[in-house]
N, C-alpha and C positions, 0 to 999 in steps of 0.2 A: 416716936415709935408708932408703927402702923397699927391702927385700930382693927383688931381681928374680927370685930363685930360689924364692920362696915358692910354696906349692901353689896351684893354680887353685881358685877358689870356684865355678866353673861349667864346663860342658862346652865344650871348645875347638873351634875351627873344624876343625882337621885331623881330630880324632876324629869330629866330627859328620858330616863328608863321607863317612864309611864307610857311613852309612845313607841317603845322598842319591843321586839319579840326575841326572847332568849332561844337559842338553838338548843333543843332538848334531846338527850340521848334516850335510847330505850332503857328499861330497868336493867341494871347490872346485878349479877349473882356470883359472889366470890367462890361458891362451891362448885362451879362448872369447871371441868377438867377436859383435856383432849380425848380421854377414853380410848387410848391406843389399842388396848386389848380387844375391844369390839371390832376395830378396824382390821386387826391382823388375823382374827379368827376366820376360818371357813365356816359359813353358815349353811345348814342343811334344812330344807323344808320338811315338816313332819305332818303326817296324815293322822287325824283324829287325836292329836296331842300326845302320841306315844311313839318312842323310838327304841327299838330292841337291838342290842348288840349281840350278834351270834358269834361263837368262837368254836376252833378245832380242838376236839377232846383229846385226841392222841397225837398231838403235834410233834412230839419227839420220837414217835415210833413208826413214822411213815418210811417204809423201806424202799431204797432205790439202789441201782448198781451201775458201775461204770462198765461200758461194753468192752469185751475182750475177744480174742480170736478163737477161744474154745466154744463149745456148745453147751455150756453149763446152763442150768435152769435159772431163769430170771426170777427175782423176788416178786411175790404177790402181796399187794397192800391195798389199803383203802383209807380214806380220811373220814374220821368220825366227827360228829358234832355234839356239842352240849345240848341236852334235851330242851332246856329252857334258858335262853340268854337273859341278861339283865335288861330290864325295861326302864327307860327314863321318861318321866312325865313332865310336861311343860309347867313351869311355875308362873304365876300371875303377879305382876307388880302393878297395882292400880290405885286410883283415888278418884274421888268425886270433887270436881271443881265447881264452886258456887260463885256466881257473879250477879250483882244486883242490876236489873235492867236499866234503872235510872242512871247508874254509873256508866254503863256501856253506851247508853243513848247520848248522854250529855258531855262526857269527858273522853271522847275517842279521837280527838285531833290535837296534835299531829299523829299520835300513835294510837292504834286501835286497841282498846282495853281488853277485849276478848282475845285477840291475837296474842297480846303480850302476856296475859294471864296463862293462856295455854302453852305458850313457848317456855315460860319459866317452869311451869308444872312438868312439862315433858322433859326438860333438861334434868330436873330433879329425879324423875322416874328413871331416866337413862343412867344417871349416876348410881342409883340404887341397883340397877341391873348389873353394872360392872362389879359392884361390891358383892352381889349374890353369886356371880360367876366365880369369884375367888373364894368367898367365905361361907357360902350356903352349906348347911350341915349335911344335906343329902347329896347334892351334885357339885358343890364348889370344888375348885382345883385343890385347895389345901387339904380337903377331907377325902380326896381320892388318890392320894399318893401311896403306892405300895411301900411296905417296910423296907424292902431291898433298894428302893429308890430315894431313901432319905440319907443325907450327908450332914455331918457335923463339922463346923469350922475347926481348924487346928489350933488357932490362937484367939478365937473370939471374933475378931474383925475379918471381913471377907477378903481373902488373898487370891492371887492368880492360881495358886495350887488348889484352892477350894473350888474355884470355878472350873478348873480342869477336871477335877474329880466328878463334878456334876455333869460335865460334857461326856465323861466316860460312861455315865449311867444312861444318858439320853444321846447316844452317839449316832443313831440312825436319822440323819437329816434333821438335826435340831434347828428350830426356827428362830426363837428369841428367848432371852432371859426376861423375867418380869420381876421388878423390884421397886421398893419405895425409893423416892429420890434421894433420901439420906443414905440408904444402903448403897446406891450407885456412887454417891460422893465418897462413902467410906471405902468402896473398892478402888475408886480412882486414887485415893490417898495411898492405899497399900501398894497398888501397882506402880505409882510414881516413886514411892520410897525405894522400890526394888529396881528402879531404873528402866521400867517398862511401861511408860505412860500409855494408856489405851487409846487407840486411834478412834476417829469418829466416822460416821456414815450419815448421809442425808436421806431421810425418809419422810414423806408427806410434807416436804418443805421445812423440816426441822432437823437439827443435828442430834445424833445419839452416840454415846460411847459404845464401843464394841470390845469384845474379847474373842480371839480366835476367829474373827470375822462374823461373830454372832452379836446382834445389837442388844443392848440392855435397855429395855423399855420401862419407863417410869409409870407408877401408879400410886396414888395415896390410899388405895383400898387395901393394900397389904399393911396391916397395923404394926405399930411400934409399941411394945409393952416393956416397961422397965429397961429401955435402951436396946432392946433386941427385936429382930424381925426375921422374915424369911425371904429367900430368893428362889424363884421358880425358873425352871427351864422346860420348854414345851416343844414338842413336834406337833404340827397341825395338819389337818386334812384327812378325808376318808381314804384317799388313794395311798397315803403314807401310813395308814393305821395309827393316826395321831389323835389329837383332841379336836372336836368339832362343836360348834355352837348349834343350837336347835331353836327353830322358830316356827310359828304357825302362819302359813300363807293365807291370802284371800279372806281376811277378816272383814266384818262389817265395819265401815267407817275407817278403813285402813289408811294411815298417813305415811307410814314407812314400814320397814321389815318388822313384823310382829307387833306393831303399835297401831292402836285404833282409838279414835275419839268419837263418842256418840252423844248426841244431844238427848237429855233425859226429860226435858220439859221445863215449864215455869210454874212455880207453886203460887199459893194465894198471897204470899208476901213479895211477889214480883222478883223472886230469885230464880235465875236460870241456872240449870245444873248440867254439867258435862261429865260423862264417864270416860276416864282416860285409863287405858289398859295396855300393858306390854307383856306378851307371853314369850318366855324363853327358858332354856335350860342348857346343859352342857354335858357331853359324853366323852369319857376317856376310853378309846377303843382298845388299847393294849397297855399293859402295866408300864412298859418302858417308854411310853409316849410322854411321860412327865417325871421330873425329879425335883427335889427341894433341898436347898441348903438351909438348915434350921438354926435358930438361936444366933443369928448374926448380930454382932455388936456394931453400933453405928456412931459411938461417941469417942472413938480413939483418934487422937490428933498427935502430930509430931512437930517438933521444932526443927525446921530445915535450916541448916547452916552451910 
């Protein structure tokens, strides 16, 4: 029987690794998502952090007439405005990032510690931005849906009929549905069960389910509570009187749209601090620019035979 304790006849793995360099990845963060909503929104620059939505006060009483051959008197009319439109103020998502100068000086190869710390912090701030665009009490999508634009599912789970009803509420050039991935999966099950599996479309190099040609965009920022969630349908853009994102341009230390990073100095403990700020908001220009299918159940499954 071979003696398992006999001496090695060649260099072993453990000892060999003392002379090798491991290939190291940058730090991974499981909370990072594609944030499709931010990509699909039209973003409008805002002066002085305020965006005012002006509207037609007498929009249903503007008189016009179709020309005829007689000489009757043409109607006289004018378009009135609301005296003071709703004002949206930019919201700040920010934090102060602290990095010890010893760490950044000694341990920045192969990956720069300051760069990676800022990258992960910025990713987290952008995730919070998307959440605020959907859930913010003041300007979030869910909190700006008119009562007439709210739809309840007929049987709990999201069916093709329910999404058709939502399209009927946002029928003027709807851009996309927004839903939790589990809600999209639930709709896929309901559509497949009825023999109408939803087709897919390629956007940003990824595949998305569609219904009536409108893509269903996933986001985990639409919460699931007790097995229920919401599905939104949006029309976007100023020219379409839809939903628009708001940002502040020309910030000091601007890295990207509405995002700035500013060095705050080094304290007596050798800690370097960076202020990371993202200024954004969202405006719904007309009531019929957004609709919601509420109380959608995501836990219904079927035994396909």
